[in-house]
C-alpha positions in Angstrom: -19.1 -16.2 48.6 -18.8 -12.9 46.7 -20.0 -14.7 43.6 -23.2 -16.0 45.1 -23.9 -13.1 47.4 -26.4 -10.5 46.2 -25.8 -6.9 47.2 -27.4 -3.6 46.4 -25.3 -1.5 44.0 -27.3 1.7 44.6 -25.8 2.1 48.1 -22.3 3.1 49.1 -21.3 -0.3 50.4 -22.7 -2.1 47.2 -20.7 0.3 44.9 -17.5 -0.4 46.9 -18.0 -4.2 46.6 -18.6 -3.8 42.9 -15.5 -1.8 42.4 -13.4 -4.3 44.4 -14.7 -7.2 42.3 -14.0 -5.3 39.0 -10.5 -4.4 40.2 -9.7 -8.1 40.9 -11.1 -9.2 37.6 -9.0 -6.6 35.7 -5.9 -7.8 37.7 -6.5 -11.4 36.7 -6.8 -10.4 33.0 -3.6 -8.4 33.1 -1.7 -11.2 34.9 -2.9 -13.7 32.3 -1.8 -11.4 29.4 1.6 -10.9 31.0 2.1 -14.7 31.3 1.1 -15.3 27.7 3.5 -12.5 26.5 6.3 -13.9 28.6 5.7 -17.4 27.2 5.8 -16.1 23.6 9.0 -14.2 24.3 10.7 -17.2 25.9 9.6 -19.5 23.0 11.0 -17.1 20.4 14.2 -16.8 22.3 14.5 -20.6 21.8 14.1 -20.1 18.0 10.4 -21.3 17.8 7.9 -19.9 15.4 4.8 -18.8 17.4 2.3 -18.4 14.6 1.1 -15.6 12.4 1.1 -15.2 8.6 3.3 -17.8 7.0 6.3 -16.2 5.3 7.0 -16.9 1.6 9.6 -19.7 1.5 8.4 -21.7 4.5 5.7 -24.1 5.4 4.0 -24.8 8.7 6.0 -26.7 11.4 5.7 -30.4 11.4 3.6 -31.8 14.3 4.3 -29.7 17.5 7.9 -28.9 16.7 7.3 -25.1 16.3 10.1 -25.1 13.7 9.3 -23.7 10.2 9.9 -26.1 7.3 11.7 -24.8 4.1 9.6 -24.9 0.9 12.2 -25.2 -1.8 10.0 -23.9 -4.6 9.1 -20.8 -2.7 12.6 -20.4 -1.3 13.9 -20.1 -4.9 11.3 -17.3 -5.4 12.6 -15.5 -2.3 16.2 -15.7 -3.5 15.1 -14.4 -6.9 13.4 -11.4 -5.3 16.5 -10.5 -3.3 18.8 -10.8 -6.3 16.5 -8.9 -8.6 16.2 -6.0 -6.1 20.0 -5.6 -6.2 19.9 -5.6 -10.0 17.0 -3.2 -10.4 17.9 -1.0 -7.4 14.2 0.0 -6.8 11.3 -1.6 -5.1 9.0 0.2 -7.6 10.7 -1.6 -10.5 10.8 -4.9 -8.6 7.1 -4.7 -8.0 6.4 -4.0 -11.7 8.6 -6.9 -12.8 6.9 -9.4 -10.3 3.5 -8.3 -11.5 4.5 -8.8 -15.2 5.9 -12.3 -14.4 2.8 -13.3 -12.3 4.8 -13.9 -9.1 2.3 -13.9 -6.2 2.6 -13.8 -2.4 2.5 -17.0 -0.2 -0.5 -19.2 -0.7 -1.7 -21.1 2.3 -4.8 -22.5 4.0 -5.9 -21.8 7.6 -6.8 -24.5 10.1 -10.4 -23.8 9.3 -9.8 -24.4 5.6 -9.9 -20.8 4.4 -7.4 -20.0 1.5 -5.2 -17.1 2.2 -2.6 -15.2 0.2 -1.9 -15.6 -3.5 -2.1 -11.9 -4.2 0.3 -9.5 -6.2 3.0 -8.0 -4.0 2.5 -4.5 -2.8 5.4 -2.2 -2.1 4.9 -2.6 1.7 4.9 -6.3 1.4 8.2 -6.2 -0.6 9.8 -3.9 1.9 8.8 -6.3 4.7 10.1 -9.3 2.8 13.5 -7.7 2.0 13.9 -6.6 5.7 12.7 -9.9 7.2 15.6 -11.6 9.2 13.6 -14.8 9.2 15.3 -15.6 5.9 18.7 -15.5 7.6 17.5 -18.1 10.1 16.7 -15.5 12.8 13.7 -14.9 15.0 13.0 -11.2 15.8 10.9 -10.2 18.8 10.4 -6.6 20.2 13.7 -5.3 18.9 15.7 -8.4 19.8 17.0 -11.0 17.3 17.5 -14.6 18.3 18.9 -17.6 16.5 16.0 -19.5 14.9 15.5 -23.2 14.8 14.6 -23.1 11.1 17.1 -23.1 8.2 18.2 -19.9 6.4 17.3 -19.6 2.7 19.2 -16.3 1.8 23.0 -16.1 2.1 24.4 -13.5 4.5 26.3 -11.6 1.8 23.2 -11.1 -0.3 21.0 -10.2 2.7 23.4 -7.6 4.0 23.9 -6.1 0.5 20.1 -5.7 0.2 19.9 -4.0 3.7 22.6 -1.5 2.8 20.9 -0.6 -0.4 17.5 -0.2 1.4 19.1 2.0 4.0 20.8 4.2 1.4 17.5 4.6 -0.5 15.6 5.4 2.7 18.0 8.2 3.5 17.6 9.8 0.1 13.9 9.4 0.3 13.7 11.1 3.7 15.9 14.0 2.5 13.6 14.5 -0.5 10.5 14.3 1.6 11.8 16.9 4.0 12.5 19.2 1.1 9.0 18.7 -0.4 7.3 19.1 3.0 9.0 22.4 3.6 7.6 23.8 0.4 4.2 22.1 0.5 1.9 23.9 2.9 -1.2 21.7 2.2 0.5 18.4 3.2 -2.0 16.4 5.3 -4.9 18.7 4.4 -5.8 17.5 0.9 -7.8 14.3 0.0 -8.9 12.9 -3.3 -12.4 11.8 -4.3 -11.8 8.3 -2.9 -10.8 9.8 0.5 -7.1 9.1 0.2 -4.5 11.7 1.4 -2.7 13.5 -1.3 1.1 14.0 -1.1 3.3 16.6 -2.7 5.5 15.7 -5.7 7.2 17.5 -8.6 7.8 17.2 -12.3 9.5 19.2 -15.0 7.9 20.4 -18.2 9.4 20.6 -21.7 11.0 24.0 -20.8 12.7 22.5 -17.8 10.5 24.5 -15.4 9.6 22.6 -12.2 5.9 22.1 -11.4 4.7 21.2 -7.9 1.4 19.4 -7.5 -0.3 16.8 -5.2 -1.0 13.1 -6.0 -3.0 10.5 -4.2 -0.8 8.4 -1.8 -1.7 5.1 -3.5 -0.5 6.4 -6.8 2.8 7.5 -5.4 3.3 4.2 -3.6 2.7 2.2 -6.8 -0.6 0.7 -5.5 -3.4 -0.3 -7.8 -5.2 2.6 -9.5 -8.6 0.9 -9.8 -10.3 2.9 -7.0 -9.4 6.4 -8.0 -9.8 5.6 -11.7 -13.3 4.3 -11.1 -14.2 7.7 -9.5 -12.6 9.7 -12.3 -14.1 7.5 -15.1 -17.6 7.9 -13.5 -17.1 11.7 -13.5 -15.9 11.6 -17.1 -18.9 9.7 -18.3 -21.3 12.0 -16.5 -19.6 15.1 -18.0 -19.4 13.6 -21.4 -23.1 12.5 -21.4 -24.2 16.0 -20.4 -22.1 17.8 -23.0 -22.9 15.3 -25.7 -26.6 15.8 -25.2 -26.2 19.6 -25.3 -24.5 19.3 -28.7 -26.7 16.6 -30.1 -23.9 13.9 -30.2 -24.4 10.2 -29.4 -23.6 9.2 -25.8 -20.9 6.6 -25.3 -22.2 3.4 -23.9 -21.1 2.5 -20.3 -18.3 0.0 -21.3 -15.8 -1.0 -18.6 -13.2 1.5 -19.9 -14.0 3.2 -23.2 -11.3 4.7 -25.5 -12.7 8.1 -24.6 -12.2 7.3 -20.9 -8.6 6.3 -21.6 -8.0 9.4 -23.7 -9.2 11.9 -21.0 -7.4 9.9 -18.3 -4.2 10.5 -20.3 -5.1 14.2 -20.6 -5.7 14.3 -16.8 -2.2 12.9 -16.0 -0.1 14.2 -18.9 2.7 16.8 -18.7 2.0 20.0 -16.6 2.1 22.2 -19.7 -1.0 20.4 -21.0 -2.8 20.8 -17.6 -1.8 24.5 -17.5 -3.2 25.0 -21.0 -6.5 23.4 -20.0 -6.7 25.6 -16.9 -5.9 28.8 -18.9 -8.5 27.9 -21.5 -6.2 27.5 -24.5 -5.3 24.5 -26.6 -1.8 23.0 -26.1 0.7 22.7 -28.9 -0.1 20.0 -31.5 3.3 18.4 -30.9 2.0 17.2 -27.6 -1.2 15.8 -29.0 0.0 13.3 -31.6 -1.9 10.4 -29.9 -5.2 12.4 -29.9 -5.6 13.2 -33.6 -8.6 10.9 -33.9 -10.6 12.4 -31.0 -12.9 15.4 -30.7 -10.4 17.8 -29.0 -12.8 20.7 -28.4 -15.2 18.3 -26.6 -12.2 16.8 -24.7 -11.2 20.3 -23.5 -14.8 21.0 -22.4 -15.0 17.7 -20.4 -11.6 18.3 -18.8 -12.3 21.9 -17.9 -15.7 21.0 -16.5 -14.0 18.3 -14.3 -11.4 20.8 -13.2 -14.3 23.2 -12.2 -13.7 25.9 -14.8 -16.8 25.4 -16.9 -16.9 25.5 -20.7 -16.1 29.1 -21.4 
């Protein structure tokens, strides 16, 4: 009757009825959500896979079994990743090696026929893979770990060794991060040209002196540098074109990445003593510039100083 009944919502009684109907509708939605979550939790407790992104090493369940099927070819790749992490001792090094060998993430097709995956591994994806108890035949749900119905593809000794190494690295990283954060007052307040937050880091010059500076988060995490590089290269070309016209020099064509772009990119990220020399308006020692003998160094300094906001003089 309340569905078909028409009532005036401008009056007090109409507003009351509207609020009552909305309250019951919200109650039904919440009860439905609770039942779905309880069903998923109960299914995972029985070792069933309840959907999501397919993990590397497994294929979709056969029929309606809800049990992941082992893909032997991908399983070998997973075991190789676990073993190589122990050998290299670093997710950064592991990521570089996988990129060099062309090892990609899981490739699969959705029920609608859309291809998914097949991308280079990011550091976050590698951390998730190395921590995933699915490879030990387990199903994790909201902090609880249950026995899975699928077969394990990583031996327990190898898996536990990887977890211990990850925990040890995480403790060292947190300790270093706390030390850097205590000395970096601009943490969380600096952003690069691409809008990414910049994090504090340090390096040592030839004299052993420590230099503190800020780097884009994606560069520190080992992610691709295409976005920030495009911004920097665009600025380099603009500055070079302006200075070249002022001096009557030919303007470099807009190639994807010209040798001049690469040269100034290296200047931008070289040792701190070179950066300091540029900022102070002097030319660094020639021992640091062996790879730049064939370039116009005065013009390079002008471009770099203009980019840094110090002008030409």
